[in-house]
N, C-alpha and C positions, 0 to 999 in steps of 0.2 A: 826831383819831384817823385813822389811815390807812384809806382805803376798802378794802373787800374786793374783790378782782379776780375777775371772772366770765368764764368761757368759755362760749359758747352753742353747744350741739350741735344743728345743723341750722337751716334757714331757715324753720321752720314758721310758719304764720300767727299762732299765739298768741304766739310769740316776737316777731315783728315788730310786731304790733298792740298788744300789752299788756306783755310782760315786759321786752323791751329798753328801751322808753320808761320803764317804771317804774324799772328799775335806774339809768338815766341821770338820773332826778329825785331819787334817794335819795342824800343826802350821804355815807352810809357805804358806798356801793357804786359800782362802775364796770365797764363792759364793756371788756375788753381784747382779746378774740379771739372769732372765730366759725369753726366748721368745718362742712363739708358735702362729700359726695362730688361734688356739682356745684360745682366751685370758682368757675366763672364766676358762678353765682347767689350764692354766698357773698360773692364780691368785690363784687357789686352791692349786696347788703344792707349789707356793711361800709362801702361808700362812702356809702350813704344815711344811716347812723347815725354815721359818723365812728369806726368801730371800727378800731383800728390794725393788727391782725394777722388773717390769713386762713389757715386750714389745710384740707387736703383729706381729713383723716381724724381720728377721735377720738384715735388713738394719737399723732399729731403734736401735737395740742393738749395732750394730757396730759403730753407731754414738756416743755412750756413751764413752767419753774419759777416764773414770775411769776404764774401763774394759781393762785388759791386755791380757787375753787369752780366747779362745773360745773352749768349748768342744762340739763335734759334734757326736750325737748318732742317726742320722736320717737314712732313708733307704739308702742302698749302692749306689743306682743310683745317689743320689744327693751329696754324700760326696765331690767329687772333686770340683764341682761348688761352694759349700758353703765354702769349705776351701780356694779356690782362692779369693772369696769375702772377707773373714776374713783376709787373708794375705795382700791383697791390702789395707785393712783398717788399717794395722799396728798391727794386733792382732796375737799373737802366737796361734798355733792350735794343739789341741790334738783330733785326729779323730778316731772314732771306726773302727775296722777292718771289712772287708777289706777296705783299704784306697780308692779304686776305684773299677771299674768293668773291668779294663784292664790296661796293662802296659803302653799303650799310654796315658791314663788318668793320671796315676801316674807320667809319665815323664813330662806332661804339668804342673802338680802341682810342681814338682821338679824345673822346670824352673822359676816358680813364686816365689818359696822359695829363689832361688838364687838371683832373682831380688829384692825382698823385704828385705831379710836378717832376717825375722822372723824365729822362731823355729816351725817346723811342725813334728809331730811324730804320728805313727800309734799305736793305743791303744791296743796292745797285752799284757794284764795285767799279763799273765802267766810268761812272761820272767822276771818279777820283783820278783816273789815269791822266798823266800830263798831256797826252795826245788829244784826248777829248777836250781838255781845257784849252789847249792851243787852237784847236779847230774852232771853238766858240769865239776865241779872241780874234781869229781871222775874219769871221763873219762880222763881229762888232766893229772891226777896223774899216769896213766898207770895201775891202779889196775885191770882193766878189760882186760888188754892187748891191742891188736889192735882191736878196735871196728869195726865190719864189718856189723852188721845188726841192724836196729831199726824196731820194729813192733809197730804201734800206731793206736788207733781208738778213735773216739768220735761220739757217737750216742745218739739221744734223741727221746722221744716219743711226737710228736707234733700232736695233733688231732684237731687242729683248722684250717679248710680249708680257713678261711679268713685272716690268719696270713700273714704278708708281706713276710715271707720266702717262700711262695708258689706263689708269684707274680713275674713273669719273668721280667716285665718292671721295677720293683724296685730293680733288682739285687739279687733276691732270689735264693734258691737252696741249696742243701746239701753241695756242695763244698764251697760256699761262706759263709755259716753259721757255719758249724762244720768241714768239711773236711780239711779246711785250718789249723786247729790246729795241727794235726799230721805232716803236712808239715813244719809248723813253728818249731815244736819240733825237727825235723831232722836237719833243717838248724841251729838251735840253738846249738844242741848237737854235730853235726859233725863239726860245725864252717866252713861250706863250702856251696857253691851253687850247686844245682843239674845240671846234664848234660843232662838227658833225662828222659822221663816218658812214661809209657804205662798204660792207665786208662780206666775204663768203668763207665757209668752212668746207673742208673735205673730210668726210668720215667714212670709215670702213663698214660701219653699221649704224643704223639710225639712233640707237641708244648709247653708242660709244662716244669716246672723246674725239675732238677734232684732231686729225693728224696733220692738217695743214690749214693755214689761214692766210688770206690776202685781202687787201682793201685799199681804199682811198680815204684819207683822213684830212678834213678841211680845217685850216687854221685862219685866224683873222688876217685881213689885208691881202686876200687872194693868194695865200700860200697853201701848199698842199704837201702831204706825205703819201707816197706810194710805198706800201709795205707788204712784206710776206714773211712767213715763218713756217717751218715744217719739221716733223719728227722723223720722216722716212725718206729724206732726200740727201743728196751729196752735201758734204760740209760746205757751207758758204756763209760768210759774215762780213758784209761791207756796207759802207754808207757813201752815197754820192749827193753832193749839195750843189745846186745850180743857181747862179745869179745872173744879173744883167751885165756883169763885167768879166765873168769867168766861172769856172766850176772847180770843185774840190772833191777828191776821192780819199776815203779812209779805208784802206784794205785791212783784212783781218781785224775787224773793228771790235769784236767782243772778247776774244781769247788770244791776245798777242802773247808770245813767249816772253816772260819777264826777263830773260837773260839776253834778249836781242833788241837792237834798235827797232823802232817802228817808223812809219812814214806817213806823211800827208802829201798828196800829189795835187798840184795846182795847175790849171790850164786856163789860157785866155780865151776871149770870144772868137778869135780868128784862127785858132789851132785846129783846122779841119782835119789835118792828117796826123794829129797827135804826135807832133815832133818837137814841141816846145814846152815840155813838162818841167815845172819847177818842183823839185823834191825837197821837202823839209824833213830832216832827220830828228827824231826824238830819242834821247838816251834811254837805255833799258830801264824799265820801271815795273815794280810789282804793284798792281792796282789794289790788291787786298791789303798790302802793308800801308798804302796811302789811306785807304778807307779806315783801317783800324786806328792809325795815327790821328786822323781827324776826329773820330768818335771819342777816343780817349782824351784828346785835347779839349773837346767840348765838355766832357764830364768834369775835367779839372778847371773849367772856366777860362781856358786860354783863348778859345774862339767860340763863336756861335755855332750851333749845330748846322752844318751846310744844308741838310735835307730833312725837313721837319715832317710832322704828321700831316700838315696841310698839303704838302706835295704828294704824300702817299694816298690821301683821300682823292686828290685830283687824278692821280694815276688810275685808281680803281674805277672812277667814274668813266674814264676813257675806255677801259677794258670792258666795263658793263655795256657800254654803247656798242662796242665791236660785237659782243655776244648777241645783243638784241638785234643788231643789223643782220648778222649772219643767220640767226635762227628764224628771222621773219622776212628775209629777202627785201629789205627796205632801208632807205637812208634814215639814220637816227640822229637827232640833235643831241648835243651834250650840254648839260646845264652846269 
């Protein structure tokens, strides 16, 4: 089957470190072009990866009829605008998370997706990792009983004040960079959308971005997520799931080393001293390669798109509610 041809928009680190290498390892995908306003930088990246064509604008790259899909890893504030341009040019779109900066933006993009018929997906690579899929199957199996609580966190130590994550006009902040992962985990594992949220922000100045977020998110059937995310704390990324028959721990939940095995740790209700842990080993896996494979298969019609625009809109509604709750110090319902 002919590989899906990708154009890469920008020379972002995530593209260079993870996504371009993943595309080049997937038999059903290939990178044929890269674009950047800094053409010299784009040319250097293209040379490094053996990418045949370089463009100095999105418009030029979209005019390339050989490109079928566009990968967008630009600042959050430009995601929807660029995705709309790509969709209207007939290109499929894989866009880094978060898809936009509001549910309204995501709904605008969803309307364009329906209008054009192209595939558009939010690039949450974690949902393709075999360990996340195995964890969901454990919950579905009933082994943990009725799952009632998820605790999840993702924090990083970012000491670069010029990083785009600290720029409000570019859609920065802890919620939009790291805090959304625990929320995605709960939506993925509960297989439901939240009803309400109570959240707080930490900011270094009133007009700046949130450098930390924490909160309680309520799901149907008396289930809850306790979540946190931070840009200036020690690295931590884990998920704990508690049920009536046991609990499950997913360590190093967001950025596992693709060359190493990962673990799911299970404990029963009576293991007060933490001495009877069942460890499930998951073989090494590159979650970006799994993500690219699924997206390419969907483009070729082999599978349905695992995560559609409906999911992305629901995700943004949850994030909008977190912002509203933290900004107004009140519980916010999610419609």
